[in-house]
C-alpha positions as CSV (number, residue, x, y, z in Angstrom):
1,X,117.6,100.2,71.6
2,X,119.4,102.1,74.5
3,X,118.3,102.1,78.0
4,X,118.2,106.2,77.8
5,X,114.8,105.6,75.3
6,X,112.8,104.3,78.4
7,X,110.8,107.0,79.6
8,X,107.7,106.5,81.8
9,X,105.4,106.8,79.0
10,X,107.1,104.1,77.1
11,X,107.0,101.9,80.5
12,X,103.4,102.5,80.3
13,X,103.1,101.3,77.0
14,X,104.9,98.4,77.9
15,X,102.3,97.7,80.5
16,X,99.6,97.9,78.6
17,X,101.0,95.7,75.7
18,X,101.6,93.1,78.3
19,X,97.9,93.5,79.6
20,X,96.8,92.9,76.3
21,X,98.8,89.8,75.9
22,X,97.9,88.4,79.1
23,X,95.2,89.7,81.4
24,X,95.1,92.9,83.9
25,X,96.6,92.1,87.2
26,X,94.4,92.1,90.1
27,X,96.2,93.1,93.4
28,X,93.3,92.2,95.7
29,X,93.2,88.6,94.1
30,X,96.9,88.0,94.8
31,X,97.4,89.2,98.2
32,X,94.0,90.3,99.7
33,X,92.2,93.3,100.4
34,X,94.4,94.5,103.3
35,X,97.3,92.3,103.9
36,X,98.4,95.0,106.9
37,X,95.5,93.7,108.6
38,X,97.4,91.3,110.7
39,X,100.6,92.6,112.0
40,X,102.4,89.4,112.3
41,X,101.7,88.8,108.3
42,X,104.3,91.2,107.3
43,X,106.7,89.2,109.3
44,X,105.7,85.8,107.9
45,X,106.2,87.3,104.5
46,X,109.6,88.2,105.2
47,X,110.3,84.7,106.7
48,X,108.7,83.1,103.8
49,X,111.0,85.1,101.3
50,X,113.8,84.4,102.7
51,X,113.1,80.7,102.5
52,X,112.2,81.4,98.7
53,X,115.6,82.5,97.8
54,X,117.2,80.3,95.2
55,X,114.7,77.8,95.3
56,X,111.5,76.8,93.4
57,X,108.0,77.9,94.9
58,X,107.0,74.3,95.3
59,X,109.8,73.7,97.7
60,X,109.3,77.1,99.4
61,X,105.7,76.3,100.1
62,X,106.8,72.8,101.5
63,X,109.5,74.4,103.8
64,X,107.1,77.1,105.0
65,X,104.5,74.6,105.7
66,X,107.0,72.5,107.9
67,X,108.3,75.7,109.6
68,X,105.0,76.8,110.9
69,X,103.5,73.7,111.6
70,X,106.5,72.7,113.9
71,X,106.8,76.1,115.6
72,X,104.0,77.8,117.8
73,X,105.1,81.2,117.2
74,X,107.9,83.5,115.8
75,X,109.6,83.6,119.1
76,X,109.8,79.7,119.3
77,X,111.4,80.1,115.7
78,X,113.9,82.6,116.8
79,X,114.9,80.5,120.0
80,X,114.8,77.1,118.3
81,X,117.9,75.2,118.1
82,X,120.1,76.0,115.0
83,X,120.6,72.5,113.7
84,X,116.6,71.7,114.4
85,X,115.8,74.8,112.3
86,X,117.9,74.0,109.4
87,X,116.5,70.3,109.5
88,X,113.0,71.6,109.4
89,X,113.4,73.8,106.4
90,X,116.0,72.0,104.5
91,X,113.6,71.5,101.6
92,X,114.2,74.9,100.7
93,X,118.0,74.6,100.1
94,X,121.0,76.2,101.7
95,X,119.4,75.4,105.1
96,X,122.1,76.5,107.6
97,X,122.1,80.0,105.7
98,X,118.5,80.1,105.9
99,X,118.0,79.0,109.5
100,X,120.5,81.8,110.4
101,X,119.1,84.8,108.2
102,X,115.6,84.1,109.7
103,X,116.8,83.9,113.5
104,X,118.6,87.3,112.6
105,X,115.5,88.8,111.1
106,X,113.2,88.0,113.9
107,X,115.8,89.0,116.2
108,X,116.1,92.5,114.4
109,X,112.4,93.1,114.3
110,X,111.8,92.2,118.0
111,X,114.8,94.3,119.0
112,X,113.3,97.3,117.0
113,X,109.7,97.0,118.4
114,X,110.6,96.3,121.9
115,X,109.3,92.7,121.8
116,X,106.7,92.8,118.9
117,X,107.0,90.7,115.9
118,X,105.6,93.0,113.9
119,X,106.9,95.1,110.7
120,X,104.0,97.9,111.3
121,X,106.9,100.4,111.9
122,X,108.4,100.2,108.4
123,X,104.4,101.4,106.9
124,X,105.4,104.8,108.4
125,X,108.5,105.2,106.8
126,X,109.9,106.7,103.7
127,X,110.5,103.4,101.2
128,X,114.3,104.2,101.0
129,X,114.4,104.1,104.8
130,X,112.3,100.9,105.3
131,X,114.4,99.2,102.2
132,X,117.6,100.1,104.2
133,X,116.5,99.2,107.5
134,X,115.5,95.7,106.2
135,X,119.0,95.2,104.0
136,X,120.9,95.9,107.1
137,X,120.1,92.5,108.2
138,X,122.8,90.1,106.9
139,X,121.1,87.8,104.3
140,X,117.9,90.2,103.5
141,X,118.9,91.6,100.0
142,X,116.9,93.9,97.6
143,X,114.7,91.6,96.4
144,X,113.7,90.1,99.6
145,X,113.4,93.9,100.9
146,X,111.1,94.7,98.0
147,X,109.0,91.8,98.0
148,X,107.9,92.7,102.0
149,X,107.8,96.1,101.0
150,X,105.7,96.0,98.0
151,X,103.4,93.1,98.3
152,X,102.6,93.7,101.9
153,X,102.6,97.7,102.2
154,X,102.2,98.7,98.9
155,X,105.6,100.7,98.9
156,X,106.8,101.6,95.4
157,X,109.9,99.1,95.0
158,X,110.2,96.8,92.3
159,X,110.8,93.0,93.4
160,X,113.6,91.7,90.6
161,X,113.6,88.1,90.8
162,X,115.4,85.9,87.9
163,X,112.5,86.3,85.7
164,X,112.2,90.2,86.0
165,X,115.7,90.6,85.5
166,X,116.2,88.5,82.5
167,X,113.1,90.2,80.7
168,X,114.3,94.0,81.7
169,X,117.8,92.9,80.3
170,X,116.6,91.5,77.0
171,X,114.1,94.5,76.3
172,X,117.2,97.0,77.6
173,X,114.9,98.5,80.7
174,X,118.4,98.0,82.4
175,X,121.8,97.6,81.1
176,X,123.0,93.9,80.4
177,X,125.8,94.4,82.7
178,X,123.8,95.5,85.7
179,X,123.8,93.7,88.8
180,X,120.8,92.8,90.5
181,X,121.0,95.6,93.0
182,X,121.7,98.0,90.1
183,X,118.6,96.7,88.4
184,X,116.4,97.2,91.6
185,X,117.6,100.8,91.3
186,X,116.8,101.4,87.5
187,X,113.5,99.9,87.7
188,X,112.4,101.6,90.8
189,X,113.5,104.8,88.9
190,X,111.6,104.4,85.7
191,X,108.6,102.5,86.6
192,X,105.7,104.6,87.6
193,X,104.8,104.0,91.5
194,X,101.2,102.9,90.6
195,X,102.9,100.1,87.5
196,X,105.4,98.6,90.0
197,X,103.5,95.7,91.2
198,X,101.3,94.7,88.1
199,X,104.5,95.4,85.9
200,X,106.4,92.9,88.3
201,X,103.8,90.5,88.1
202,X,103.5,90.9,84.2
203,X,107.4,90.4,83.3
204,X,107.1,87.3,85.5
205,X,104.2,85.8,83.3
206,X,106.4,87.0,80.2
207,X,109.3,85.2,81.4
208,X,107.6,82.2,82.1
209,X,105.6,81.9,79.2
210,X,107.8,83.5,76.4
211,X,111.1,84.7,77.6
212,X,112.5,81.5,79.2
213,X,116.3,81.4,79.9
214,X,117.2,79.1,77.1
215,X,114.4,78.7,74.6
216,X,112.8,82.1,74.1
217,X,109.4,82.2,72.1
218,X,109.8,85.8,70.4
219,X,106.9,85.3,68.1
220,X,104.7,87.6,70.2
221,X,103.6,91.1,70.0
222,X,105.6,92.2,72.8
223,X,108.8,90.7,72.0
224,X,108.2,92.3,68.5
225,X,108.2,95.5,69.8
226,X,110.2,95.8,72.7
227,X,113.2,92.9,72.1
228,X,116.2,92.4,70.3
229,X,117.6,89.6,71.9
230,X,119.6,86.6,70.0
231,X,116.4,84.6,70.5
232,X,114.4,87.3,68.4
233,X,114.2,86.7,64.3
């Protein structure tokens, strides 16, 4: 099918079919009733999402635990010796780059707020402006920004990880040749705002359960309806 066939109505149908295959997504179960109640939680999520870049969830959790156990607060992380910080998060991979990205991000937040480690100011900004502010930080790309903005603030911007990108391309929601940044733009354009978060979760579930990178199992009603990849019969 052509990407031009993807109307919002068809995206809604895809969401409903994924819900029927798996189960409805409960945002409160995933992230709590009000993740913005603690101003520091947004910064913690930004730091944790930087740690998660190109690494398995288990190693992200281990690196985050080591980081927040070693340093008393965000000020201590920003002021930490670079090599010490990199060693602390080494299990997350790319430790030198991630240490630098974390310290740059914390510095940018502190300078923007006049001393506070809080992203509350992003809540009042339009989604595009908030995403632009975050991605102006070297090492913070559209996925990292979208995770923070959607998961923490509920802003309508799709976080496109490897699963979401793979399934979206196989379903031709986005062109096969699209860059990750272009995939973010395309999905933000065609997915209804209220479905951004649940569809993100459902596409990940589908990518992990059926639509894996090398051995896809297309014998399911969602693939039968929406997919025509090389693994489909």
